[in-house]
MOPAC internal coordinates of N, CA, C and O (Angstrom, degrees):
PM7 1SCF
backbone

  N    0.0000 0     0.00 0     0.00 0    0    0    0
  C    1.4874 1     0.00 0     0.00 0    1    0    0
  C    1.5339 1   109.82 1     0.00 0    2    1    0
  O    1.2310 1   119.61 1  -136.82 1    3    2    1
  N    1.2724 1   118.35 1    43.18 1    3    2    1
  C    1.4713 1   119.68 1   177.47 1    5    3    2
  C    1.5055 1   112.36 1    94.98 1    6    5    3
  O    1.2310 1   121.16 1     8.87 1    7    6    5
  N    1.3297 1   115.38 1  -171.13 1    7    6    5
  C    1.4696 1   122.58 1  -177.22 1    9    7    6
  C    1.5132 1   113.03 1   -80.13 1   10    9    7
  O    1.2310 1   121.66 1     9.67 1   11   10    9
  N    1.3260 1   114.43 1  -170.33 1   11   10    9
  C    1.4473 1   119.27 1  -178.57 1   13   11   10
  C    1.5357 1   110.71 1   -68.16 1   14   13   11
  O    1.2310 1   121.04 1   -30.38 1   15   14   13
  N    1.3308 1   115.61 1   149.62 1   15   14   13
  C    1.4746 1   118.05 1   176.99 1   17   15   14
  C    1.5144 1   111.68 1  -101.03 1   18   17   15
  O    1.2310 1   120.23 1   175.61 1   19   18   17
  N    1.3227 1   117.16 1    -4.39 1   19   18   17
  C    1.4500 1   122.11 1   178.28 1   21   19   18
  C    1.5233 1   107.77 1  -119.77 1   22   21   19
  O    1.2310 1   119.71 1   -51.26 1   23   22   21
  N    1.3002 1   118.15 1   128.74 1   23   22   21
  C    1.4479 1   122.03 1   179.17 1   25   23   22
  C    1.5226 1   110.96 1  -119.07 1   26   25   23
  O    1.2310 1   119.83 1   -32.88 1   27   26   25
  N    1.3012 1   117.94 1   147.12 1   27   26   25
  C    1.4469 1   122.87 1   178.35 1   29   27   26
  C    1.5220 1   108.86 1   -74.10 1   30   29   27
  O    1.2310 1   120.71 1   -15.29 1   31   30   29
  N    1.3290 1   116.24 1   164.71 1   31   30   29
  C    1.4484 1   120.97 1  -179.55 1   33   31   30
  C    1.5460 1   108.98 1   -60.93 1   34   33   31
  O    1.2310 1   120.83 1   141.16 1   35   34   33
  N    1.3452 1   116.02 1   -38.84 1   35   34   33
  C    1.4711 1   119.84 1   179.95 1   37   35   34
  C    1.5393 1   110.21 1   -63.40 1   38   37   35
  O    1.2310 1   120.68 1   139.47 1   39   38   37
  N    1.3271 1   116.31 1   -40.53 1   39   38   37
  C    1.5004 1   120.03 1   178.35 1   41   39   38
  C    1.4847 1   111.55 1   -66.18 1   42   41   39
  O    1.2310 1   119.72 1   141.12 1   43   42   41
  N    1.3405 1   118.13 1   -38.88 1   43   42   41
  C    1.4603 1   121.27 1   177.80 1   45   43   42
  C    1.5125 1   110.44 1   -66.06 1   46   45   43
  O    1.2310 1   120.66 1   138.97 1   47   46   45
  N    1.3363 1   116.35 1   -41.03 1   47   46   45
  C    1.4651 1   119.06 1   179.75 1   49   47   46
  C    1.5530 1   109.24 1   -64.54 1   50   49   47
  O    1.2310 1   120.47 1   137.98 1   51   50   49
  N    1.3121 1   116.71 1   -42.02 1   51   50   49
  C    1.4719 1   120.24 1   178.74 1   53   51   50
  C    1.5386 1   110.14 1   -61.18 1   54   53   51
  O    1.2310 1   120.25 1   135.55 1   55   54   53
  N    1.3319 1   117.13 1   -44.45 1   55   54   53
  C    1.4839 1   120.64 1   177.88 1   57   55   54
  C    1.4997 1   113.49 1   -63.33 1   58   57   55
  O    1.2310 1   120.20 1   141.79 1   59   58   57
  N    1.3021 1   117.21 1   -38.21 1   59   58   57
  C    1.4611 1   122.90 1   178.39 1   61   59   58
  C    1.5561 1   107.78 1   -62.06 1   62   61   59
  O    1.2310 1   120.80 1   129.83 1   63   62   61
  N    1.3004 1   116.08 1   -50.17 1   63   62   61
  C    1.4761 1   120.94 1  -178.70 1   65   63   62
  C    1.5457 1   111.20 1   -63.65 1   66   65   63
  O    1.2310 1   120.47 1   137.43 1   67   66   65
  N    1.3289 1   116.71 1   -42.57 1   67   66   65
  C    1.4440 1   121.51 1  -179.05 1   69   67   66
  C    1.5297 1   110.34 1   -65.02 1   70   69   67
  O    1.2310 1   119.64 1   137.21 1   71   70   69
  N    1.3250 1   118.29 1   -42.79 1   71   70   69
  C    1.4608 1   121.22 1   179.64 1   73   71   70
  C    1.5145 1   111.74 1   -63.69 1   74   73   71
  O    1.2310 1   120.69 1   137.79 1   75   74   73
  N    1.3207 1   116.28 1   -42.21 1   75   74   73
  C    1.4640 1   118.83 1   178.45 1   77   75   74
  C    1.5119 1   111.36 1   -64.82 1   78   77   75
  O    1.2310 1   120.51 1   137.00 1   79   78   77
  N    1.3493 1   116.64 1   -43.00 1   79   78   77
  C    1.4570 1   120.40 1   179.20 1   81   79   78
  C    1.5027 1   111.28 1   -62.24 1   82   81   79
  O    1.2310 1   120.21 1   138.67 1   83   82   81
  N    1.3455 1   117.21 1   -41.33 1   83   82   81
  C    1.4578 1   120.52 1   178.88 1   85   83   82
  C    1.5283 1   112.46 1   -63.87 1   86   85   83
  O    1.2310 1   121.01 1   147.58 1   87   86   85
  N    1.3575 1   115.67 1   -32.42 1   87   86   85
  C    1.4492 1   121.31 1   178.91 1   89   87   86
  C    1.5422 1   111.88 1   -84.73 1   90   89   87
  O    1.2310 1   120.96 1   175.80 1   91   90   89
  N    1.3572 1   115.77 1    -4.20 1   91   90   89
  C    1.4486 1   117.09 1   179.82 1   93   91   90
  C    1.5187 1   113.49 1    77.29 1   94   93   91
  O    1.2310 1   120.23 1  -157.71 1   95   94   93
  N    1.3034 1   117.17 1    22.29 1   95   94   93
  C    1.4523 1   122.63 1  -177.96 1   97   95   94
  C    1.5434 1   111.55 1  -105.46 1   98   97   95
  O    1.2310 1   120.15 1   -28.84 1   99   98   97
  N    1.3065 1   117.32 1   151.16 1   99   98   97
  C    1.4581 1   122.15 1   178.96 1  101   99   98
  C    1.5109 1   109.19 1   -81.08 1  102  101   99
  O    1.2310 1   120.45 1   -30.78 1  103  102  101
  N    1.3115 1   116.75 1   149.22 1  103  102  101
  C    1.4718 1   124.56 1   176.50 1  105  103  102
  C    1.5014 1   107.97 1   -81.58 1  106  105  103
  O    1.2310 1   119.91 1   -50.29 1  107  106  105
  N    1.3177 1   117.77 1   129.71 1  107  106  105
  C    1.4516 1   123.61 1   173.79 1  109  107  106
  C    1.5174 1   107.39 1   -96.15 1  110  109  107
  O    1.2310 1   120.65 1   -77.72 1  111  110  109
  N    1.3315 1   116.36 1   102.28 1  111  110  109
  C    1.4627 1   121.31 1  -177.13 1  113  111  110
  C    1.5185 1   113.31 1   -59.91 1  114  113  111
  O    1.2310 1   120.27 1   156.53 1  115  114  113
  N    1.3317 1   117.09 1   -23.47 1  115  114  113
  C    1.4735 1   119.56 1   179.16 1  117  115  114
  C    1.5160 1   111.54 1   -67.08 1  118  117  115
  O    1.2310 1   119.65 1   162.79 1  119  118  117
  N    1.3331 1   118.27 1   -17.21 1  119  118  117
  C    1.4561 1   121.21 1  -179.50 1  121  119  118
  C    1.5280 1   113.23 1   -93.48 1  122  121  119
  O    1.2310 1   121.05 1  -178.38 1  123  122  121
  N    1.3439 1   115.59 1     1.62 1  123  122  121
  C    1.4766 1   119.90 1   179.82 1  125  123  122
  C    1.5156 1   109.25 1  -113.67 1  126  125  123
  O    1.2310 1   120.32 1   -59.38 1  127  126  125
  N    1.2999 1   116.99 1   120.62 1  127  126  125
  C    1.4710 1   123.05 1   178.00 1  129  127  126
  C    1.5194 1   107.55 1  -130.66 1  130  129  127
  O    1.2310 1   120.01 1   -65.40 1  131  130  129
  N    1.3106 1   117.58 1   114.60 1  131  130  129
  C    1.4463 1   121.12 1  -178.56 1  133  131  130
  C    1.5101 1   110.76 1  -105.22 1  134  133  131
  O    1.2310 1   120.94 1  -147.01 1  135  134  133
  N    1.3279 1   115.81 1    32.99 1  135  134  133
  C    1.4723 1   121.46 1   176.94 1  137  135  134
  C    1.4890 1   107.64 1  -148.63 1  138  137  135
  O    1.2310 1   119.66 1    -8.28 1  139  138  137
  N    1.3557 1   118.26 1   171.72 1  139  138  137
  C    1.4436 1   120.04 1   175.10 1  141  139  138
  C    1.5208 1   110.66 1   -56.88 1  142  141  139
  O    1.2310 1   119.72 1   -30.18 1  143  142  141
  N    1.3277 1   118.13 1   149.82 1  143  142  141
  C    1.4609 1   120.57 1   179.97 1  145  143  142
  C    1.5181 1   112.65 1   -63.20 1  146  145  143
  O    1.2310 1   121.65 1   -40.75 1  147  146  145
  N    1.3221 1   114.44 1   139.25 1  147  146  145
  C    1.4553 1   119.61 1   176.04 1  149  147  146
  C    1.5338 1   108.08 1   -76.40 1  150  149  147
  O    1.2310 1   119.89 1   -33.66 1  151  150  149
  N    1.3203 1   117.81 1   146.34 1  151  150  149
  C    1.4817 1   121.23 1  -178.12 1  153  151  150
  C    1.5376 1   113.17 1   -52.48 1  154  153  151
  O    1.2310 1   119.97 1   144.28 1  155  154  153
  N    1.3151 1   117.66 1   -35.72 1  155  154  153
  C    1.4613 1   119.78 1  -178.08 1  157  155  154
  C    1.5362 1   111.99 1   -71.94 1  158  157  155
  O    1.2310 1   120.90 1   162.20 1  159  158  157
  N    1.3671 1   115.88 1   -17.80 1  159  158  157
  C    1.4690 1   119.07 1   179.74 1  161  159  158
  C    1.5257 1   111.93 1   -91.40 1  162  161  159
  O    1.2310 1   119.38 1   169.08 1  163  162  161
  N    1.3119 1   118.79 1   -10.92 1  163  162  161
  C    1.4629 1   119.74 1  -179.84 1  165  163  162
  C    1.5067 1   111.23 1  -125.76 1  166  165  163
  O    1.2310 1   120.45 1  -149.41 1  167  166  165
  N    1.3249 1   116.74 1    30.59 1  167  166  165
  C    1.4589 1   120.47 1   176.11 1  169  167  166
  C    1.5002 1   114.00 1    67.28 1  170  169  167
  O    1.2310 1   119.21 1  -157.24 1  171  170  169
  N    1.3327 1   119.11 1    22.76 1  171  170  169
  C    1.4399 1   122.79 1   179.37 1  173  171  170
  C    1.5127 1   114.84 1    74.63 1  174  173  171
  O    1.2310 1   120.57 1  -171.86 1  175  174  173
  N    1.3590 1   116.52 1     8.14 1  175  174  173
  C    1.4786 1   120.30 1  -175.90 1  177  175  174
  C    1.5272 1   112.31 1   -87.50 1  178  177  175
  O    1.2310 1   118.51 1   170.08 1  179  178  177
  N    1.3230 1   120.44 1    -9.92 1  179  178  177
  C    1.4665 1   122.74 1  -174.56 1  181  179  178
  C    1.5360 1   108.42 1   -70.31 1  182  181  179
  O    1.2310 1   120.87 1   -56.45 1  183  182  181
  N    1.2829 1   115.95 1   123.55 1  183  182  181
  C    1.4790 1   120.98 1   178.84 1  185  183  182
  C    1.5104 1   112.64 1  -119.47 1  186  185  183
  O    1.2310 1   120.11 1  -171.60 1  187  186  185
  N    1.3294 1   117.39 1     8.40 1  187  186  185
  C    1.4318 1   120.83 1  -178.51 1  189  187  186
  C    1.5152 1   111.73 1   103.56 1  190  189  187
  O    1.2310 1   121.75 1   -12.69 1  191  190  189
  N    1.3372 1   114.26 1   167.31 1  191  190  189
  C    1.4672 1   118.31 1   178.74 1  193  191  190
  C    1.4947 1   110.47 1   -70.15 1  194  193  191
  O    1.2310 1   120.90 1   -39.32 1  195  194  193
  N    1.3242 1   115.89 1   140.68 1  195  194  193
  C    1.4619 1   121.86 1   176.29 1  197  195  194
  C    1.5030 1   108.87 1  -128.09 1  198  197  195
  O    1.2310 1   119.99 1   -34.10 1  199  198  197
  N    1.2936 1   117.63 1   145.90 1  199  198  197
  C    1.4592 1   118.54 1   179.91 1  201  199  198
  C    1.5524 1   108.48 1   -70.15 1  202  201  199
  O    1.2310 1   121.80 1   -36.05 1  203  202  201
  N    1.2917 1   114.16 1   143.95 1  203  202  201
  C    1.4537 1   119.23 1   176.64 1  205  203  202
  C    1.5397 1   108.76 1   -82.02 1  206  205  203
  O    1.2310 1   121.00 1   -44.88 1  207  206  205
  N    1.2986 1   115.70 1   135.12 1  207  206  205
  C    1.4873 1   117.74 1   177.41 1  209  207  206
  C    1.5345 1   109.96 1   -67.00 1  210  209  207
  O    1.2310 1   120.44 1   -41.17 1  211  210  209
  N    1.2776 1   116.76 1   138.83 1  211  210  209
  C    1.4718 1   120.39 1   177.97 1  213  211  210
  C    1.5215 1   106.61 1   -94.89 1  214  213  211
  O    1.2310 1   121.16 1   -60.85 1  215  214  213
  N    1.2996 1   115.39 1   119.15 1  215  214  213
  C    1.4262 1   121.45 1  -178.81 1  217  215  214
  C    1.5477 1   108.79 1  -114.99 1  218  217  215
  O    1.2310 1   121.16 1   -42.52 1  219  218  217
  N    1.3083 1   115.38 1   137.48 1  219  218  217
  C    1.5065 1   116.39 1   176.87 1  221  219  218
  C    1.5227 1   109.73 1   -65.38 1  222  221  219
  O    1.2310 1   119.94 1   -32.63 1  223  222  221
  N    1.3120 1   117.72 1   147.37 1  223  222  221
  C    1.4685 1   119.64 1   176.44 1  225  223  222
  C    1.5400 1   110.31 1   -62.05 1  226  225  223
  O    1.2310 1   120.42 1   -28.35 1  227  226  225
  N    1.3218 1   116.80 1   151.65 1  227  226  225
  C    1.4605 1   119.28 1   177.38 1  229  227  226
  C    1.5177 1   110.50 1   -67.19 1  230  229  227
  O    1.2310 1   121.27 1   -32.10 1  231  230  229
  N    1.2993 1   115.18 1   147.90 1  231  230  229
  C    1.4859 1   120.92 1   178.80 1  233  231  230
  C    1.4787 1   113.59 1   -73.38 1  234  233  231
  O    1.2310 1   120.10 1   180.00 1  235  234  233

């Protein structure tokens, strides 16, 4: 049923760059972050990765 529906960060970055190149547009490196967000980029609210609670689906 087609290709993968989940892509790695590296694959998304590659797709972003390829799409811009195909459209003849320059890449804005400020829009690419391959690491956790810095506190100054998220209003100081970043406290680190937290596990998502697993909730059973509603009946």
